[in-house]
Predicted model as a PDB file, atoms N, CA, C, CB and O in Angstrom, pLDDT in the B-factor column:
MODEL        1                                                                  
ATOM      1  N   MET A   1      93.601  71.681 108.506  1.00 48.00           N  
ATOM      2  CA  MET A   1      92.571  72.517 109.085  1.00 48.00           C  
ATOM      3  C   MET A   1      93.176  73.361 110.197  1.00 48.00           C  
ATOM      4  CB  MET A   1      91.403  71.663 109.615  1.00 48.00           C  
ATOM      5  O   MET A   1      93.889  72.847 111.059  1.00 48.00           O  
ATOM      6  N   ARG A   2      92.892  74.652 110.174  1.00 66.00           N  
ATOM      7  CA  ARG A   2      93.375  75.554 111.205  1.00 66.00           C  
ATOM      8  C   ARG A   2      92.340  75.666 112.315  1.00 66.00           C  
ATOM      9  CB  ARG A   2      93.693  76.940 110.614  1.00 66.00           C  
ATOM     10  O   ARG A   2      91.136  75.690 112.061  1.00 66.00           O  
ATOM     11  N   LEU A   3      92.820  75.734 113.530  1.00 73.00           N  
ATOM     12  CA  LEU A   3      91.927  75.920 114.667  1.00 73.00           C  
ATOM     13  C   LEU A   3      91.630  77.402 114.845  1.00 73.00           C  
ATOM     14  CB  LEU A   3      92.543  75.330 115.957  1.00 73.00           C  
ATOM     15  O   LEU A   3      92.469  78.250 114.540  1.00 73.00           O  
ATOM     16  N   SER A   4      90.445  77.709 115.334  1.00 80.00           N  
ATOM     17  CA  SER A   4      90.099  79.094 115.609  1.00 80.00           C  
ATOM     18  C   SER A   4      90.756  79.528 116.920  1.00 80.00           C  
ATOM     19  CB  SER A   4      88.559  79.275 115.675  1.00 80.00           C  
ATOM     20  O   SER A   4      91.224  78.697 117.699  1.00 80.00           O  
ATOM     21  N   ILE A   5      90.783  80.820 117.146  1.00 81.00           N  
ATOM     22  CA  ILE A   5      91.333  81.357 118.395  1.00 81.00           C  
ATOM     23  C   ILE A   5      90.589  80.751 119.579  1.00 81.00           C  
ATOM     24  CB  ILE A   5      91.237  82.911 118.427  1.00 81.00           C  
ATOM     25  O   ILE A   5      91.202  80.365 120.574  1.00 81.00           O  
ATOM     26  N   GLN A   6      89.275  80.670 119.467  1.00 85.00           N  
ATOM     27  CA  GLN A   6      88.457  80.116 120.554  1.00 85.00           C  
ATOM     28  C   GLN A   6      88.836  78.660 120.829  1.00 85.00           C  
ATOM     29  CB  GLN A   6      86.954  80.216 120.207  1.00 85.00           C  
ATOM     30  O   GLN A   6      88.964  78.267 121.989  1.00 85.00           O  
ATOM     31  N   GLN A   7      89.015  77.861 119.786  1.00 87.00           N  
ATOM     32  CA  GLN A   7      89.381  76.456 119.964  1.00 87.00           C  
ATOM     33  C   GLN A   7      90.757  76.321 120.604  1.00 87.00           C  
ATOM     34  CB  GLN A   7      89.355  75.724 118.619  1.00 87.00           C  
ATOM     35  O   GLN A   7      90.959  75.474 121.474  1.00 87.00           O  
ATOM     36  N   LEU A   8      91.709  77.158 120.174  1.00 86.00           N  
ATOM     37  CA  LEU A   8      93.049  77.111 120.748  1.00 86.00           C  
ATOM     38  C   LEU A   8      93.018  77.432 122.245  1.00 86.00           C  
ATOM     39  CB  LEU A   8      93.975  78.090 120.013  1.00 86.00           C  
ATOM     40  O   LEU A   8      93.680  76.771 123.045  1.00 86.00           O  
ATOM     41  N   LEU A   9      92.246  78.447 122.609  1.00 88.00           N  
ATOM     42  CA  LEU A   9      92.149  78.824 124.023  1.00 88.00           C  
ATOM     43  C   LEU A   9      91.454  77.737 124.833  1.00 88.00           C  
ATOM     44  CB  LEU A   9      91.397  80.151 124.174  1.00 88.00           C  
ATOM     45  O   LEU A   9      91.887  77.412 125.939  1.00 88.00           O  
ATOM     46  N   GLU A  10      90.379  77.176 124.289  1.00 89.00           N  
ATOM     47  CA  GLU A  10      89.652  76.117 124.994  1.00 89.00           C  
ATOM     48  C   GLU A  10      90.527  74.888 125.199  1.00 89.00           C  
ATOM     49  CB  GLU A  10      88.388  75.734 124.222  1.00 89.00           C  
ATOM     50  O   GLU A  10      90.431  74.224 126.232  1.00 89.00           O  
ATOM     51  N   ASN A  11      91.380  74.580 124.224  1.00 91.00           N  
ATOM     52  CA  ASN A  11      92.304  73.450 124.372  1.00 91.00           C  
ATOM     53  C   ASN A  11      93.274  73.659 125.529  1.00 91.00           C  
ATOM     54  CB  ASN A  11      93.085  73.234 123.079  1.00 91.00           C  
ATOM     55  O   ASN A  11      93.780  72.698 126.108  1.00 91.00           O  
ATOM     56  N   LYS A  12      93.527  74.920 125.860  1.00 92.00           N  
ATOM     57  CA  LYS A  12      94.415  75.239 126.974  1.00 92.00           C  
ATOM     58  C   LYS A  12      93.643  75.473 128.275  1.00 92.00           C  
ATOM     59  CB  LYS A  12      95.247  76.469 126.639  1.00 92.00           C  
ATOM     60  O   LYS A  12      94.233  75.818 129.299  1.00 92.00           O  
ATOM     61  N   GLY A  13      92.324  75.284 128.229  1.00 92.00           N  
ATOM     62  CA  GLY A  13      91.494  75.459 129.417  1.00 92.00           C  
ATOM     63  C   GLY A  13      91.175  76.908 129.734  1.00 92.00           C  
ATOM     64  O   GLY A  13      90.864  77.238 130.878  1.00 92.00           O  
ATOM     65  N   ILE A  14      91.247  77.783 128.729  1.00 90.00           N  
ATOM     66  CA  ILE A  14      90.991  79.212 128.927  1.00 90.00           C  
ATOM     67  C   ILE A  14      89.661  79.573 128.290  1.00 90.00           C  
ATOM     68  CB  ILE A  14      92.138  80.077 128.330  1.00 90.00           C  
ATOM     69  O   ILE A  14      89.436  79.305 127.110  1.00 90.00           O  
ATOM     70  N   GLU A  15      88.787  80.178 129.069  1.00 88.00           N  
ATOM     71  CA  GLU A  15      87.509  80.649 128.545  1.00 88.00           C  
ATOM     72  C   GLU A  15      87.596  82.155 128.337  1.00 88.00           C  
ATOM     73  CB  GLU A  15      86.335  80.285 129.505  1.00 88.00           C  
ATOM     74  O   GLU A  15      87.963  82.892 129.251  1.00 88.00           O  
ATOM     75  N   ALA A  16      87.260  82.608 127.139  1.00 86.00           N  
ATOM     76  CA  ALA A  16      87.308  84.033 126.826  1.00 86.00           C  
ATOM     77  C   ALA A  16      85.915  84.512 126.432  1.00 86.00           C  
ATOM     78  CB  ALA A  16      88.327  84.318 125.691  1.00 86.00           C  
ATOM     79  O   ALA A  16      85.137  83.785 125.814  1.00 86.00           O  
ATOM     80  N   LYS A  17      85.622  85.753 126.808  1.00 87.00           N  
ATOM     81  CA  LYS A  17      84.346  86.358 126.433  1.00 87.00           C  
ATOM     82  C   LYS A  17      84.341  86.633 124.931  1.00 87.00           C  
ATOM     83  CB  LYS A  17      84.094  87.669 127.234  1.00 87.00           C  
ATOM     84  O   LYS A  17      85.398  86.796 124.322  1.00 87.00           O  
ATOM     85  N   SER A  18      83.151  86.683 124.338  1.00 84.00           N  
ATOM     86  CA  SER A  18      83.041  86.859 122.891  1.00 84.00           C  
ATOM     87  C   SER A  18      83.666  88.173 122.425  1.00 84.00           C  
ATOM     88  CB  SER A  18      81.580  86.806 122.469  1.00 84.00           C  
ATOM     89  O   SER A  18      84.271  88.219 121.354  1.00 84.00           O  
ATOM     90  N   GLU A  19      83.526  89.246 123.216  1.00 84.00           N  
ATOM     91  CA  GLU A  19      84.123  90.528 122.813  1.00 84.00           C  
ATOM     92  C   GLU A  19      85.654  90.458 122.860  1.00 84.00           C  
ATOM     93  CB  GLU A  19      83.615  91.671 123.726  1.00 84.00           C  
ATOM     94  O   GLU A  19      86.330  91.126 122.078  1.00 84.00           O  
ATOM     95  N   HIS A  20      86.195  89.657 123.770  1.00 88.00           N  
ATOM     96  CA  HIS A  20      87.643  89.473 123.829  1.00 88.00           C  
ATOM     97  C   HIS A  20      88.130  88.625 122.657  1.00 88.00           C  
ATOM     98  CB  HIS A  20      88.047  88.821 125.159  1.00 88.00           C  
ATOM     99  O   HIS A  20      89.222  88.851 122.136  1.00 88.00           O  
ATOM    100  N   LEU A  21      87.330  87.658 122.247  1.00 87.00           N  
ATOM    101  CA  LEU A  21      87.706  86.813 121.123  1.00 87.00           C  
ATOM    102  C   LEU A  21      87.859  87.621 119.841  1.00 87.00           C  
ATOM    103  CB  LEU A  21      86.676  85.715 120.925  1.00 87.00           C  
ATOM    104  O   LEU A  21      88.775  87.373 119.057  1.00 87.00           O  
ATOM    105  N   GLU A  22      86.976  88.578 119.625  1.00 88.00           N  
ATOM    106  CA  GLU A  22      87.068  89.424 118.433  1.00 88.00           C  
ATOM    107  C   GLU A  22      88.354  90.244 118.453  1.00 88.00           C  
ATOM    108  CB  GLU A  22      85.845  90.356 118.337  1.00 88.00           C  
ATOM    109  O   GLU A  22      89.027  90.373 117.430  1.00 88.00           O  
ATOM    110  N   LEU A  23      88.695  90.798 119.614  1.00 89.00           N  
ATOM    111  CA  LEU A  23      89.932  91.571 119.747  1.00 89.00           C  
ATOM    112  C   LEU A  23      91.152  90.688 119.519  1.00 89.00           C  
ATOM    113  CB  LEU A  23      90.008  92.228 121.132  1.00 89.00           C  
ATOM    114  O   LEU A  23      92.086  91.080 118.818  1.00 89.00           O  
ATOM    115  N   LEU A  24      91.144  89.501 120.109  1.00 87.00           N  
ATOM    116  CA  LEU A  24      92.249  88.567 119.936  1.00 87.00           C  
ATOM    117  C   LEU A  24      92.397  88.147 118.474  1.00 87.00           C  
ATOM    118  CB  LEU A  24      92.043  87.336 120.819  1.00 87.00           C  
ATOM    119  O   LEU A  24      93.511  88.036 117.962  1.00 87.00           O  
ATOM    120  N   LYS A  25      91.280  87.917 117.815  1.00 86.00           N  
ATOM    121  CA  LYS A  25      91.302  87.522 116.404  1.00 86.00           C  
ATOM    122  C   LYS A  25      91.933  88.618 115.553  1.00 86.00           C  
ATOM    123  CB  LYS A  25      89.875  87.214 115.904  1.00 86.00           C  
ATOM    124  O   LYS A  25      92.762  88.340 114.687  1.00 86.00           O  
ATOM    125  N   THR A  26      91.543  89.851 115.800  1.00 89.00           N  
ATOM    126  CA  THR A  26      92.086  90.981 115.045  1.00 89.00           C  
ATOM    127  C   THR A  26      93.589  91.114 115.266  1.00 89.00           C  
ATOM    128  CB  THR A  26      91.379  92.283 115.443  1.00 89.00           C  
ATOM    129  O   THR A  26      94.347  91.305 114.315  1.00 89.00           O  
ATOM    130  N   ARG A  27      94.013  91.012 116.513  1.00 88.00           N  
ATOM    131  CA  ARG A  27      95.445  91.128 116.819  1.00 88.00           C  
ATOM    132  C   ARG A  27      96.238  89.969 116.223  1.00 88.00           C  
ATOM    133  CB  ARG A  27      95.663  91.183 118.335  1.00 88.00           C  
ATOM    134  O   ARG A  27      97.338  90.170 115.709  1.00 88.00           O  
ATOM    135  N   TRP A  28      95.688  88.763 116.290  1.00 83.00           N  
ATOM    136  CA  TRP A  28      96.367  87.595 115.738  1.00 83.00           C  
ATOM    137  C   TRP A  28      96.554  87.743 114.227  1.00 83.00           C  
ATOM    138  CB  TRP A  28      95.577  86.314 116.054  1.00 83.00           C  
ATOM    139  O   TRP A  28      97.630  87.459 113.699  1.00 83.00           O  
ATOM    140  N   GLU A  29      95.511  88.186 113.542  1.00 86.00           N  
ATOM    141  CA  GLU A  29      95.607  88.375 112.099  1.00 86.00           C  
ATOM    142  C   GLU A  29      96.660  89.426 111.760  1.00 86.00           C  
ATOM    143  CB  GLU A  29      94.246  88.782 111.521  1.00 86.00           C  
ATOM    144  O   GLU A  29      97.389  89.289 110.777  1.00 86.00           O  
ATOM    145  N   GLY A  30      96.736  90.475 112.578  1.00 86.00           N  
ATOM    146  CA  GLY A  30      97.755  91.502 112.363  1.00 86.00           C  
ATOM    147  C   GLY A  30      99.159  90.948 112.531  1.00 86.00           C  
ATOM    148  O   GLY A  30     100.047  91.257 111.737  1.00 86.00           O  
ATOM    149  N   MET A  31      99.369  90.127 113.565  1.00 82.00           N  
ATOM    150  CA  MET A  31     100.684  89.523 113.778  1.00 82.00           C  
ATOM    151  C   MET A  31     101.043  88.573 112.638  1.00 82.00           C  
ATOM    152  CB  MET A  31     100.717  88.774 115.117  1.00 82.00           C  
ATOM    153  O   MET A  31     102.194  88.529 112.204  1.00 82.00           O  
ATOM    154  N   GLN A  32     100.065  87.816 112.154  1.00 80.00           N  
ATOM    155  CA  GLN A  32     100.321  86.892 111.060  1.00 80.00           C  
ATOM    156  C   GLN A  32     100.708  87.643 109.785  1.00 80.00           C  
ATOM    157  CB  GLN A  32      99.093  86.018 110.808  1.00 80.00           C  
ATOM    158  O   GLN A  32     101.583  87.195 109.044  1.00 80.00           O  
ATOM    159  N   SER A  33     100.064  88.777 109.528  1.00 82.00           N  
ATOM    160  CA  SER A  33     100.404  89.544 108.326  1.00 82.00           C  
ATOM    161  C   SER A  33     101.812  90.120 108.432  1.00 82.00           C  
ATOM    162  CB  SER A  33      99.385  90.677 108.103  1.00 82.00           C  
ATOM    163  O   SER A  33     102.534  90.166 107.436  1.00 82.00           O  
ATOM    164  N   LEU A  34     102.213  90.557 109.622  1.00 78.00           N  
ATOM    165  CA  LEU A  34     103.581  91.045 109.808  1.00 78.00           C  
ATOM    166  C   LEU A  34     104.588  89.914 109.636  1.00 78.00           C  
ATOM    167  CB  LEU A  34     103.741  91.687 111.193  1.00 78.00           C  
ATOM    168  O   LEU A  34     105.656  90.104 109.053  1.00 78.00           O  
ATOM    169  N   ARG A  35     104.242  88.747 110.145  1.00 74.00           N  
ATOM    170  CA  ARG A  35     105.133  87.597 110.054  1.00 74.00           C  
ATOM    171  C   ARG A  35     105.337  87.159 108.605  1.00 74.00           C  
ATOM    172  CB  ARG A  35     104.580  86.439 110.876  1.00 74.00           C  
ATOM    173  O   ARG A  35     106.427  86.719 108.239  1.00 74.00           O  
ATOM    174  N   SER A  36     104.307  87.277 107.789  1.00 74.00           N  
ATOM    175  CA  SER A  36     104.417  86.851 106.397  1.00 74.00           C  
ATOM    176  C   SER A  36     105.411  87.711 105.631  1.00 74.00           C  
ATOM    177  CB  SER A  36     103.055  86.900 105.718  1.00 74.00           C  
ATOM    178  O   SER A  36     105.955  87.270 104.619  1.00 74.00           O  
ATOM    179  N   ASN A  37     105.654  88.926 106.095  1.00 71.00           N  
ATOM    180  CA  ASN A  37     106.621  89.801 105.433  1.00 71.00           C  
ATOM    181  C   ASN A  37     108.053  89.329 105.643  1.00 71.00           C  
ATOM    182  CB  ASN A  37     106.471  91.224 105.940  1.00 71.00           C  
ATOM    183  O   ASN A  37     108.953  89.806 104.951  1.00 71.00           O  
ATOM    184  N   LEU A  38     108.293  88.417 106.566  1.00 68.00           N  
ATOM    185  CA  LEU A  38     109.640  87.934 106.853  1.00 68.00           C  
ATOM    186  C   LEU A  38     110.049  86.760 105.971  1.00 68.00           C  
ATOM    187  CB  LEU A  38     109.738  87.534 108.299  1.00 68.00           C  
ATOM    188  O   LEU A  38     111.221  86.384 105.946  1.00 68.00           O  
ATOM    189  N   GLU A  39     109.098  86.181 105.249  1.00 68.00           N  
ATOM    190  CA  GLU A  39     109.415  85.036 104.403  1.00 68.00           C  
ATOM    191  C   GLU A  39     110.311  85.475 103.249  1.00 68.00           C  
ATOM    192  CB  GLU A  39     108.124  84.377 103.868  1.00 68.00           C  
ATOM    193  O   GLU A  39     110.047  86.478 102.587  1.00 68.00           O  
ATOM    194  N   GLY A  40     111.368  84.709 103.022  1.00 72.00           N  
ATOM    195  CA  GLY A  40     112.251  84.994 101.907  1.00 72.00           C  
ATOM    196  C   GLY A  40     113.432  85.891 102.232  1.00 72.00           C  
ATOM    197  O   GLY A  40     114.259  86.140 101.354  1.00 72.00           O  
ATOM    198  N   ILE A  41     113.546  86.387 103.457  1.00 71.00           N  
ATOM    199  CA  ILE A  41     114.712  87.199 103.806  1.00 71.00           C  
ATOM    200  C   ILE A  41     115.669  86.360 104.635  1.00 71.00           C  
ATOM    201  CB  ILE A  41     114.293  88.482 104.581  1.00 71.00           C  
ATOM    202  O   ILE A  41     115.278  85.368 105.250  1.00 71.00           O  
ATOM    203  N   ALA A  42     116.913  86.768 104.641  1.00 71.00           N  
ATOM    204  CA  ALA A  42     117.922  86.044 105.412  1.00 71.00           C  
ATOM    205  C   ALA A  42     117.610  86.158 106.900  1.00 71.00           C  
ATOM    206  CB  ALA A  42     119.343  86.586 105.111  1.00 71.00           C  
ATOM    207  O   ALA A  42     117.261  87.237 107.380  1.00 71.00           O  
ATOM    208  N   ILE A  43     117.733  85.058 107.628  1.00 69.00           N  
ATOM    209  CA  ILE A  43     117.390  85.050 109.051  1.00 69.00           C  
ATOM    210  C   ILE A  43     118.240  86.042 109.833  1.00 69.00           C  
ATOM    211  CB  ILE A  43     117.563  83.648 109.630  1.00 69.00           C  
ATOM    212  O   ILE A  43     117.771  86.596 110.827  1.00 69.00           O  
ATOM    213  N   ASP A  44     119.480  86.281 109.410  1.00 70.00           N  
ATOM    214  CA  ASP A  44     120.326  87.254 110.099  1.00 70.00           C  
ATOM    215  C   ASP A  44     119.739  88.658 110.016  1.00 70.00           C  
ATOM    216  CB  ASP A  44     121.736  87.244 109.510  1.00 70.00           C  
ATOM    217  O   ASP A  44     119.938  89.473 110.917  1.00 70.00           O  
ATOM    218  N   ASP A  45     119.021  88.937 108.942  1.00 64.00           N  
ATOM    219  CA  ASP A  45     118.400  90.245 108.779  1.00 64.00           C  
ATOM    220  C   ASP A  45     117.149  90.405 109.639  1.00 64.00           C  
ATOM    221  CB  ASP A  45     118.053  90.471 107.326  1.00 64.00           C  
ATOM    222  O   ASP A  45     116.719  91.531 109.894  1.00 64.00           O  
ATOM    223  N   ALA A  46     116.560  89.302 110.089  1.00 63.00           N  
ATOM    224  CA  ALA A  46     115.321  89.342 110.857  1.00 63.00           C  
ATOM    225  C   ALA A  46     115.560  89.145 112.345  1.00 63.00           C  
ATOM    226  CB  ALA A  46     114.366  88.290 110.352  1.00 63.00           C  
ATOM    227  O   ALA A  46     114.605  89.123 113.122  1.00 63.00           O  
ATOM    228  N   ASP A  47     116.813  89.002 112.758  1.00 64.00           N  
ATOM    229  CA  ASP A  47     117.134  88.722 114.141  1.00 64.00           C  
ATOM    230  C   ASP A  47     117.021  89.998 114.974  1.00 64.00           C  
ATOM    231  CB  ASP A  47     118.541  88.120 114.256  1.00 64.00           C  
ATOM    232  O   ASP A  47     117.639  91.013 114.653  1.00 64.00           O  
ATOM    233  N   ILE A  48     116.237  89.941 116.033  1.00 69.00           N  
ATOM    234  CA  ILE A  48     116.048  91.071 116.933  1.00 69.00           C  
ATOM    235  C   ILE A  48     116.319  90.593 118.346  1.00 69.00           C  
ATOM    236  CB  ILE A  48     114.612  91.673 116.807  1.00 69.00           C  
ATOM    237  O   ILE A  48     115.880  89.510 118.734  1.00 69.00           O  
ATOM    238  N   ALA A  49     117.033  91.387 119.109  1.00 71.00           N  
ATOM    239  CA  ALA A  49     117.321  91.034 120.496  1.00 71.00           C  
ATOM    240  C   ALA A  49     116.729  92.101 121.414  1.00 71.00           C  
ATOM    241  CB  ALA A  49     118.856  90.888 120.730  1.00 71.00           C  
ATOM    242  O   ALA A  49     116.787  93.298 121.133  1.00 71.00           O  
ATOM    243  N   ILE A  50     116.170  91.633 122.497  1.00 71.00           N  
ATOM    244  CA  ILE A  50     115.636  92.528 123.524  1.00 71.00           C  
ATOM    245  C   ILE A  50     116.399  92.250 124.800  1.00 71.00           C  
ATOM    246  CB  ILE A  50     114.089  92.334 123.728  1.00 71.00           C  
ATOM    247  O   ILE A  50     116.582  91.096 125.186  1.00 71.00           O  
ATOM    248  N   ARG A  51     116.834  93.290 125.442  1.00 72.00           N  
ATOM    249  CA  ARG A  51     117.619  93.139 126.650  1.00 72.00           C  
ATOM    250  C   ARG A  51     116.878  93.801 127.798  1.00 72.00           C  
ATOM    251  CB  ARG A  51     119.031  93.742 126.477  1.00 72.00           C  
ATOM    252  O   ARG A  51     116.482  94.962 127.698  1.00 72.00           O  
ATOM    253  N   ASN A  52     116.690  93.075 128.880  1.00 70.00           N  
ATOM    254  CA  ASN A  52     116.033  93.598 130.063  1.00 70.00           C  
ATOM    255  C   ASN A  52     117.099  94.038 131.054  1.00 70.00           C  
ATOM    256  CB  ASN A  52     115.085  92.542 130.692  1.00 70.00           C  
ATOM    257  O   ASN A  52     117.962  93.255 131.451  1.00 70.00           O  
ATOM    258  N   ILE A  53     117.023  95.305 131.447  1.00 70.00           N  
ATOM    259  CA  ILE A  53     117.961  95.833 132.428  1.00 70.00           C  
ATOM    260  C   ILE A  53     117.160  96.140 133.684  1.00 70.00           C  
ATOM    261  CB  ILE A  53     118.717  97.111 131.892  1.00 70.00           C  
ATOM    262  O   ILE A  53     116.355  97.072 133.685  1.00 70.00           O  
ATOM    263  N   PRO A  54     117.368  95.362 134.773  1.00 73.00           N  
ATOM    264  CA  PRO A  54     116.630  95.625 136.008  1.00 73.00           C  
ATOM    265  C   PRO A  54     116.879  97.029 136.512  1.00 73.00           C  
ATOM    266  CB  PRO A  54     117.009  94.620 137.079  1.00 73.00           C  
ATOM    267  O   PRO A  54     118.001  97.533 136.455  1.00 73.00           O  
ATOM    268  N   GLY A  55     115.827  97.657 137.007  1.00 69.00           N  
ATOM    269  CA  GLY A  55     115.963  98.989 137.571  1.00 69.00           C  
ATOM    270  C   GLY A  55     115.587 100.103 136.618  1.00 69.00           C  
ATOM    271  O   GLY A  55     115.708 101.276 136.969  1.00 69.00           O  
ATOM    272  N   GLY A  56     115.140  99.772 135.439  1.00 63.00           N  
ATOM    273  CA  GLY A  56     114.676 100.811 134.515  1.00 63.00           C  
ATOM    274  C   GLY A  56     115.529 100.914 133.287  1.00 63.00           C  
ATOM    275  O   GLY A  56     116.447 100.124 133.066  1.00 63.00           O  
ATOM    276  N   ASP A  57     115.203 101.917 132.482  1.00 63.00           N  
ATOM    277  CA  ASP A  57     115.923 102.142 131.232  1.00 63.00           C  
ATOM    278  C   ASP A  57     117.236 102.857 131.513  1.00 63.00           C  
ATOM    279  CB  ASP A  57     115.064 102.958 130.241  1.00 63.00           C  
ATOM    280  O   ASP A  57     117.295 103.774 132.333  1.00 63.00           O  
ATOM    281  N   HIS A  58     118.270 102.434 130.835  1.00 61.00           N  
ATOM    282  CA  HIS A  58     119.585 103.038 130.968  1.00 61.00           C  
ATOM    283  C   HIS A  58     120.100 103.381 129.578  1.00 61.00           C  
ATOM    284  CB  HIS A  58     120.570 102.091 131.715  1.00 61.00           C  
ATOM    285  O   HIS A  58     120.024 102.573 128.652  1.00 61.00           O  
ATOM    286  N   ILE A  59     120.617 104.576 129.454  1.00 64.00           N  
ATOM    287  CA  ILE A  59     121.181 104.990 128.182  1.00 64.00           C  
ATOM    288  C   ILE A  59     122.644 105.329 128.420  1.00 64.00           C  
ATOM    289  CB  ILE A  59     120.402 106.204 127.573  1.00 64.00           C  
ATOM    290  O   ILE A  59     122.973 106.196 129.229  1.00 64.00           O  
ATOM    291  N   ASP A  60     123.516 104.630 127.699  1.00 65.00           N  
ATOM    292  CA  ASP A  60     124.944 104.893 127.812  1.00 65.00           C  
ATOM    293  C   ASP A  60     125.354 105.861 126.709  1.00 65.00           C  
ATOM    294  CB  ASP A  60     125.767 103.573 127.730  1.00 65.00           C  
ATOM    295  O   ASP A  60     125.042 105.646 125.538  1.00 65.00           O  
ATOM    296  N   ASN A  61     126.042 106.910 127.081  1.00 56.00           N  
ATOM    297  CA  ASN A  61     126.519 107.878 126.092  1.00 56.00           C  
ATOM    298  C   ASN A  61     127.984 107.711 125.867  1.00 56.00           C  
ATOM    299  CB  ASN A  61     126.221 109.301 126.524  1.00 56.00           C  
ATOM    300  O   ASN A  61     128.573 108.436 125.066  1.00 56.00           O  
TER     301      ASN A  61                                                      
ENDMDL                                                                          
END                                                                             
């Protein structure tokens, strides 16, 4: 059995308004659909790295 977004938040002690729950549900479903596209591909092909550079964006030429 899968828990709903509301149940997951309540388990963490977070109360969300009903209009926020609908938005969260929509975004969660979107993320899940994107994630399902990664099944069956080599993990090396799905590896993404994000690097934080303090002080803003820097572009090296």
